[in-house]
A tleap script that builds the chain and sets N, CA, C and O, in Angstrom:
source leaprc.protein.ff14SB
mol = sequence {
  NMET THR PRO LEU ILE LEU ALA SER LEU ALA
  ALA ALA LEU LEU VAL GLY LEU GLY TYR ALA
  ALA LEU CYS ALA ALA GLN PRO PHE GLY ASP
  CYS ARG LYS CYS LYS GLY ILE GLY PHE LYS
  THR ARG THR ASP ARG LYS GLY ARG ILE LYS
  ARG GLY ARG ASP CYS ARG ARG CYS HIE SER
  VAL GLY LYS ARG ILE ARG VAL GLY ARG HIE
  LEU TYR ASN LEU ALA HIE ARG THR TRP ARG
  THR GLY THR CARG
}
set mol.1.N position { 46.743 94.830 97.756 }
set mol.1.CA position { 47.816 95.110 96.832 }
set mol.1.C position { 47.540 94.409 95.510 }
set mol.1.O position { 46.882 93.370 95.450 }
set mol.2.N position { 48.051 94.995 94.492 }
set mol.2.CA position { 47.847 94.404 93.177 }
set mol.2.C position { 48.827 93.245 92.963 }
set mol.2.O position { 49.887 93.196 93.587 }
set mol.3.N position { 48.471 92.338 92.099 }
set mol.3.CA position { 49.359 91.192 91.848 }
set mol.3.C position { 50.712 91.598 91.270 }
set mol.3.O position { 51.705 90.908 91.500 }
set mol.4.N position { 50.772 92.691 90.533 }
set mol.4.CA position { 52.033 93.144 89.956 }
set mol.4.C position { 53.001 93.588 91.053 }
set mol.4.O position { 54.193 93.287 90.990 }
set mol.5.N position { 52.495 94.297 92.047 }
set mol.5.CA position { 53.339 94.749 93.155 }
set mol.5.C position { 53.817 93.559 93.967 }
set mol.5.O position { 54.980 93.509 94.367 }
set mol.6.N position { 52.937 92.605 94.216 }
set mol.6.CA position { 53.324 91.413 94.967 }
set mol.6.C position { 54.372 90.593 94.212 }
set mol.6.O position { 55.297 90.051 94.818 }
set mol.7.N position { 54.226 90.505 92.912 }
set mol.7.CA position { 55.196 89.759 92.113 }
set mol.7.C position { 56.557 90.453 92.118 }
set mol.7.O position { 57.592 89.790 92.200 }
set mol.8.N position { 56.559 91.779 92.031 }
set mol.8.CA position { 57.833 92.497 92.042 }
set mol.8.C position { 58.498 92.418 93.422 }
set mol.8.O position { 59.722 92.330 93.510 }
set mol.9.N position { 57.704 92.449 94.497 }
set mol.9.CA position { 58.270 92.294 95.834 }
set mol.9.C position { 58.841 90.895 96.027 }
set mol.9.O position { 59.901 90.731 96.630 }
set mol.10.N position { 58.145 89.897 95.522 }
set mol.10.CA position { 58.641 88.528 95.617 }
set mol.10.C position { 59.929 88.351 94.817 }
set mol.10.O position { 60.847 87.663 95.263 }
set mol.11.N position { 59.999 88.961 93.653 }
set mol.11.CA position { 61.209 88.877 92.833 }
set mol.11.C position { 62.376 89.575 93.520 }
set mol.11.O position { 63.497 89.066 93.511 }
set mol.12.N position { 62.119 90.740 94.117 }
set mol.12.CA position { 63.180 91.468 94.822 }
set mol.12.C position { 63.670 90.672 96.035 }
set mol.12.O position { 64.867 90.642 96.321 }
set mol.13.N position { 62.746 90.033 96.739 }
set mol.13.CA position { 63.122 89.211 97.882 }
set mol.13.C position { 63.946 88.010 97.432 }
set mol.13.O position { 64.914 87.639 98.097 }
set mol.14.N position { 63.581 87.410 96.331 }
set mol.14.CA position { 64.315 86.261 95.804 }
set mol.14.C position { 65.728 86.661 95.376 }
set mol.14.O position { 66.685 85.934 95.642 }
set mol.15.N position { 65.860 87.800 94.723 }
set mol.15.CA position { 67.177 88.282 94.308 }
set mol.15.C position { 68.030 88.601 95.529 }
set mol.15.O position { 69.217 88.275 95.557 }
set mol.16.N position { 67.439 89.232 96.533 }
set mol.16.CA position { 68.180 89.559 97.753 }
set mol.16.C position { 68.649 88.329 98.501 }
set mol.16.O position { 69.779 88.293 98.989 }
set mol.17.N position { 67.800 87.321 98.598 }
set mol.17.CA position { 68.198 86.082 99.266 }
set mol.17.C position { 69.272 85.342 98.466 }
set mol.17.O position { 70.170 84.727 99.042 }
set mol.18.N position { 69.174 85.404 97.158 }
set mol.18.CA position { 70.197 84.779 96.317 }
set mol.18.C position { 71.549 85.459 96.476 }
set mol.18.O position { 72.582 84.791 96.521 }
set mol.19.N position { 71.546 86.789 96.561 }
set mol.19.CA position { 72.800 87.528 96.754 }
set mol.19.C position { 73.375 87.262 98.141 }
set mol.19.O position { 74.592 87.151 98.296 }
set mol.20.N position { 72.515 87.159 99.146 }
set mol.20.CA position { 72.992 86.842 100.495 }
set mol.20.C position { 73.621 85.457 100.531 }
set mol.20.O position { 74.643 85.258 101.187 }
set mol.21.N position { 73.023 84.504 99.835 }
set mol.21.CA position { 73.598 83.161 99.773 }
set mol.21.C position { 74.928 83.172 99.032 }
set mol.21.O position { 75.858 82.464 99.421 }
set mol.22.N position { 75.031 83.966 97.972 }
set mol.22.CA position { 76.282 84.079 97.229 }
set mol.22.C position { 77.371 84.683 98.104 }
set mol.22.O position { 78.509 84.215 98.086 }
set mol.23.N position { 77.036 85.720 98.871 }
set mol.23.CA position { 78.018 86.353 99.754 }
set mol.23.C position { 78.459 85.406 100.864 }
set mol.23.O position { 79.606 85.468 101.306 }
set mol.24.N position { 77.574 84.537 101.316 }
set mol.24.CA position { 77.943 83.571 102.348 }
set mol.24.C position { 78.817 82.462 101.771 }
set mol.24.O position { 79.763 82.020 102.423 }
set mol.25.N position { 78.513 82.011 100.561 }
set mol.25.CA position { 79.260 80.906 99.965 }
set mol.25.C position { 80.590 81.362 99.376 }
set mol.25.O position { 81.604 80.683 99.537 }
set mol.26.N position { 80.595 82.502 98.700 }
set mol.26.CA position { 81.805 83.024 98.064 }
set mol.26.C position { 81.969 84.489 98.444 }
set mol.26.O position { 81.503 85.363 97.714 }
set mol.27.N position { 82.620 84.782 99.572 }
set mol.27.CA position { 82.724 86.175 100.010 }
set mol.27.C position { 83.626 87.037 99.132 }
set mol.27.O position { 83.531 88.264 99.169 }
set mol.28.N position { 84.490 86.417 98.352 }
set mol.28.CA position { 85.381 87.179 97.487 }
set mol.28.C position { 85.029 86.944 96.032 }
set mol.28.O position { 84.778 85.812 95.616 }
set mol.29.N position { 85.014 88.025 95.258 }
set mol.29.CA position { 84.768 87.942 93.829 }
set mol.29.C position { 85.970 88.449 93.064 }
set mol.29.O position { 86.932 88.926 93.666 }
set mol.30.N position { 85.929 88.353 91.749 }
set mol.30.CA position { 87.034 88.841 90.928 }
set mol.30.C position { 87.113 90.358 90.986 }
set mol.30.O position { 86.098 91.047 91.087 }
set mol.31.N position { 88.333 90.862 90.921 }
set mol.31.CA position { 88.554 92.308 90.900 }
set mol.31.C position { 87.960 92.873 89.614 }
set mol.31.O position { 88.121 92.290 88.542 }
set mol.32.N position { 87.282 93.996 89.723 }
set mol.32.CA position { 86.645 94.594 88.549 }
set mol.32.C position { 87.648 95.291 87.643 }
set mol.32.O position { 87.423 95.409 86.439 }
set mol.33.N position { 88.734 95.744 88.206 }
set mol.33.CA position { 89.716 96.489 87.421 }
set mol.33.C position { 90.553 95.560 86.532 }
set mol.33.O position { 90.726 95.822 85.342 }
set mol.34.N position { 91.066 94.480 87.117 }
set mol.34.CA position { 91.944 93.579 86.360 }
set mol.34.C position { 91.239 92.302 85.926 }
set mol.34.O position { 91.865 91.434 85.318 }
set mol.35.N position { 89.955 92.170 86.223 }
set mol.35.CA position { 89.142 91.007 85.860 }
set mol.35.C position { 89.668 89.709 86.460 }
set mol.35.O position { 89.480 88.637 85.884 }
set mol.36.N position { 90.332 89.800 87.623 }
set mol.36.CA position { 90.745 88.624 88.364 }
set mol.36.C position { 92.108 88.066 88.028 }
set mol.36.O position { 92.480 87.025 88.569 }
set mol.37.N position { 92.883 88.718 87.148 }
set mol.37.CA position { 94.205 88.175 86.835 }
set mol.37.C position { 95.313 88.839 87.644 }
set mol.37.O position { 96.431 88.324 87.670 }
set mol.38.N position { 95.048 89.949 88.297 }
set mol.38.CA position { 96.027 90.556 89.187 }
set mol.38.C position { 96.927 91.586 88.549 }
set mol.38.O position { 97.708 92.235 89.245 }
set mol.39.N position { 96.840 91.749 87.266 }
set mol.39.CA position { 97.652 92.755 86.586 }
set mol.39.C position { 96.916 93.247 85.360 }
set mol.39.O position { 95.983 92.613 84.869 }
set mol.40.N position { 97.355 94.382 84.884 }
set mol.40.CA position { 96.755 94.965 83.697 }
set mol.40.C position { 97.506 94.444 82.472 }
set mol.40.O position { 98.736 94.408 82.470 }
set mol.41.N position { 96.790 94.048 81.452 }
set mol.41.CA position { 97.464 93.567 80.251 }
set mol.41.C position { 97.700 94.734 79.305 }
set mol.41.O position { 96.945 95.706 79.281 }
set mol.42.N position { 98.758 94.612 78.535 }
set mol.42.CA position { 99.054 95.623 77.522 }
set mol.42.C position { 99.635 94.920 76.309 }
set mol.42.O position { 99.937 93.728 76.366 }
set mol.43.N position { 99.788 95.626 75.244 }
set mol.43.CA position { 100.328 95.041 74.027 }
set mol.43.C position { 101.625 95.744 73.651 }
set mol.43.O position { 101.818 96.927 73.930 }
set mol.44.N position { 102.505 94.986 73.010 }
set mol.44.CA position { 103.730 95.602 72.510 }
set mol.44.C position { 103.456 96.178 71.117 }
set mol.44.O position { 102.308 96.226 70.675 }
set mol.45.N position { 104.495 96.605 70.446 }
set mol.45.CA position { 104.294 97.253 69.151 }
set mol.45.C position { 103.786 96.299 68.071 }
set mol.45.O position { 103.164 96.724 67.097 }
set mol.46.N position { 104.055 95.020 68.252 }
set mol.46.CA position { 103.591 94.040 67.271 }
set mol.46.C position { 102.180 93.551 67.565 }
set mol.46.O position { 101.627 92.771 66.790 }
set mol.47.N position { 101.590 93.992 68.666 }
set mol.47.CA position { 100.232 93.615 68.996 }
set mol.47.C position { 100.124 92.398 69.906 }
set mol.47.O position { 99.020 91.933 70.192 }
set mol.48.N position { 101.247 91.884 70.359 }
set mol.48.CA position { 101.231 90.735 71.261 }
set mol.48.C position { 100.898 91.207 72.683 }
set mol.48.O position { 101.312 92.283 73.114 }
set mol.49.N position { 100.156 90.389 73.376 }
set mol.49.CA position { 99.742 90.739 74.734 }
set mol.49.C position { 100.890 90.460 75.687 }
set mol.49.O position { 101.500 89.391 75.657 }
set mol.50.N position { 101.174 91.447 76.538 }
set mol.50.CA position { 102.221 91.320 77.539 }
set mol.50.C position { 101.650 91.654 78.914 }
set mol.50.O position { 100.601 92.289 79.034 }
set mol.51.N position { 102.347 91.224 79.922 }
set mol.51.CA position { 101.949 91.544 81.284 }
set mol.51.C position { 102.291 92.998 81.564 }
set mol.51.O position { 103.389 93.469 81.267 }
set mol.52.N position { 101.320 93.698 82.144 }
set mol.52.CA position { 101.527 95.093 82.484 }
set mol.52.C position { 101.834 95.251 83.966 }
set mol.52.O position { 102.411 94.362 84.593 }
set mol.53.N position { 101.449 96.374 84.505 }
set mol.53.CA position { 101.702 96.643 85.917 }
set mol.53.C position { 100.758 95.854 86.802 }
set mol.53.O position { 99.690 95.421 86.372 }
set mol.54.N position { 101.179 95.673 88.065 }
set mol.54.CA position { 100.306 95.026 89.042 }
set mol.54.C position { 99.092 95.900 89.298 }
set mol.54.O position { 99.171 97.128 89.243 }
set mol.55.N position { 97.970 95.255 89.579 }
set mol.55.CA position { 96.727 95.977 89.826 }
set mol.55.C position { 96.824 96.708 91.165 }
set mol.55.O position { 97.179 96.109 92.180 }
set mol.56.N position { 96.513 97.982 91.160 }
set mol.56.CA position { 96.590 98.766 92.396 }
set mol.56.C position { 95.366 98.564 93.269 }
set mol.56.O position { 95.443 98.744 94.485 }
set mol.57.N position { 94.256 98.201 92.687 }
set mol.57.CA position { 93.030 98.048 93.464 }
set mol.57.C position { 93.062 96.795 94.331 }
set mol.57.O position { 92.685 96.842 95.502 }
set mol.58.N position { 93.510 95.677 93.765 }
set mol.58.CA position { 93.509 94.412 94.523 }
set mol.58.C position { 94.908 94.015 94.981 }
set mol.58.O position { 95.075 92.953 95.581 }
set mol.59.N position { 95.903 94.834 94.715 }
set mol.59.CA position { 97.295 94.568 95.102 }
set mol.59.C position { 97.788 93.256 94.498 }
set mol.59.O position { 98.440 92.455 95.167 }
set mol.60.N position { 97.470 93.056 93.246 }
set mol.60.CA position { 97.851 91.916 92.413 }
set mol.60.C position { 97.408 90.565 92.977 }
set mol.60.O position { 98.054 89.546 92.733 }
set mol.61.N position { 96.306 90.558 93.731 }
set mol.61.CA position { 95.734 89.316 94.225 }
set mol.61.C position { 94.666 88.818 93.252 }
set mol.61.O position { 94.527 87.613 93.043 }
set mol.62.N position { 93.923 89.734 92.667 }
set mol.62.CA position { 92.880 89.370 91.715 }
set mol.62.C position { 91.516 89.196 92.346 }
set mol.62.O position { 90.555 88.891 91.640 }
set mol.63.N position { 91.397 89.380 93.657 }
set mol.63.CA position { 90.128 89.203 94.345 }
set mol.63.C position { 89.746 90.469 95.097 }
set mol.63.O position { 90.598 91.288 95.442 }
set mol.64.N position { 88.453 90.613 95.345 }
set mol.64.CA position { 87.923 91.720 96.127 }
set mol.64.C position { 86.801 91.179 96.993 }
set mol.64.O position { 86.206 90.152 96.667 }
set mol.65.N position { 86.506 91.856 98.090 }
set mol.65.CA position { 85.417 91.416 98.949 }
set mol.65.C position { 84.117 91.982 98.384 }
set mol.65.O position { 84.069 93.128 97.936 }
set mol.66.N position { 83.078 91.175 98.411 }
set mol.66.CA position { 81.788 91.610 97.877 }
set mol.66.C position { 81.163 92.642 98.804 }
set mol.66.O position { 81.454 92.667 100.000 }
set mol.67.N position { 80.303 93.495 98.251 }
set mol.67.CA position { 79.676 94.574 99.016 }
set mol.67.C position { 78.804 94.006 100.130 }
set mol.67.O position { 78.838 94.501 101.257 }
set mol.68.N position { 78.035 92.987 99.829 }
set mol.68.CA position { 77.169 92.389 100.836 }
set mol.68.C position { 77.954 91.772 101.980 }
set mol.68.O position { 77.553 91.889 103.138 }
set mol.69.N position { 79.066 91.119 101.673 }
set mol.69.CA position { 79.902 90.539 102.718 }
set mol.69.C position { 80.569 91.625 103.545 }
set mol.69.O position { 80.720 91.480 104.758 }
set mol.70.N position { 80.967 92.715 102.896 }
set mol.70.CA position { 81.565 93.835 103.616 }
set mol.70.C position { 80.557 94.437 104.597 }
set mol.70.O position { 80.909 94.737 105.738 }
set mol.71.N position { 79.318 94.614 104.165 }
set mol.71.CA position { 78.285 95.144 105.057 }
set mol.71.C position { 77.997 94.181 106.204 }
set mol.71.O position { 77.782 94.614 107.336 }
set mol.72.N position { 77.992 92.873 105.921 }
set mol.72.CA position { 77.797 91.888 106.976 }
set mol.72.C position { 78.943 91.952 107.991 }
set mol.72.O position { 78.710 91.902 109.198 }
set mol.73.N position { 80.180 92.063 107.496 }
set mol.73.CA position { 81.332 92.149 108.404 }
set mol.73.C position { 81.243 93.385 109.288 }
set mol.73.O position { 81.541 93.315 110.481 }
set mol.74.N position { 80.836 94.518 108.718 }
set mol.74.CA position { 80.694 95.743 109.515 }
set mol.74.C position { 79.627 95.592 110.588 }
set mol.74.O position { 79.841 95.980 111.736 }
set mol.75.N position { 78.476 95.028 110.220 }
set mol.75.CA position { 77.393 94.849 111.187 }
set mol.75.C position { 77.790 93.862 112.278 }
set mol.75.O position { 77.496 94.082 113.453 }
set mol.76.N position { 78.452 92.786 111.896 }
set mol.76.CA position { 78.862 91.787 112.875 }
set mol.76.C position { 79.914 92.352 113.829 }
set mol.76.O position { 79.874 92.078 115.029 }
set mol.77.N position { 80.856 93.141 113.300 }
set mol.77.CA position { 81.878 93.754 114.139 }
set mol.77.C position { 81.257 94.750 115.120 }
set mol.77.O position { 81.661 94.814 116.281 }
set mol.78.N position { 80.279 95.524 114.654 }
set mol.78.CA position { 79.591 96.480 115.532 }
set mol.78.C position { 78.828 95.744 116.618 }
set mol.78.O position { 78.877 96.141 117.783 }
set mol.79.N position { 78.127 94.686 116.260 }
set mol.79.CA position { 77.370 93.910 117.244 }
set mol.79.C position { 78.317 93.268 118.261 }
set mol.79.O position { 78.031 93.262 119.458 }
set mol.80.N position { 79.445 92.728 117.786 }
set mol.80.CA position { 80.377 92.055 118.664 }
set mol.80.C position { 81.010 93.013 119.671 }
set mol.80.O position { 81.161 92.672 120.844 }
set mol.81.N position { 81.383 94.217 119.214 }
set mol.81.CA position { 81.974 95.185 120.152 }
set mol.81.C position { 80.942 95.773 121.077 }
set mol.81.O position { 81.293 96.211 122.173 }
set mol.82.N position { 79.680 95.804 120.685 }
set mol.82.CA position { 78.636 96.336 121.535 }
set mol.82.C position { 78.190 95.396 122.630 }
set mol.82.O position { 77.623 95.838 123.629 }
set mol.83.N position { 78.436 94.100 122.465 }
set mol.83.CA position { 77.989 93.135 123.461 }
set mol.83.C position { 79.112 92.693 124.386 }
set mol.83.O position { 78.912 91.776 125.182 }
set mol.84.N position { 80.254 93.294 124.311 }
set mol.84.CA position { 81.374 92.933 125.202 }
set mol.84.C position { 81.284 93.683 126.488 }
set mol.84.O position { 82.135 93.513 127.362 }
savepdb mol mol.pdb
quit
């Protein structure tokens, strides 16, 4: 294999291991819709920021489960029910 391919594989492996460590350490991240505040902001007629409606995606919690943690939970649940 060429050194470029080996370097790109090593970089991809490093990124994957870093994301797995992030999912293990912090399984919940900020909601993408409300940016972690739990509600949508809006402005009144004078331009002042006011609280808007509660976020429907995170149910005004401000957090979401990460994709990697969700996949881990699914795999673990499948393994656990299969070994009973």
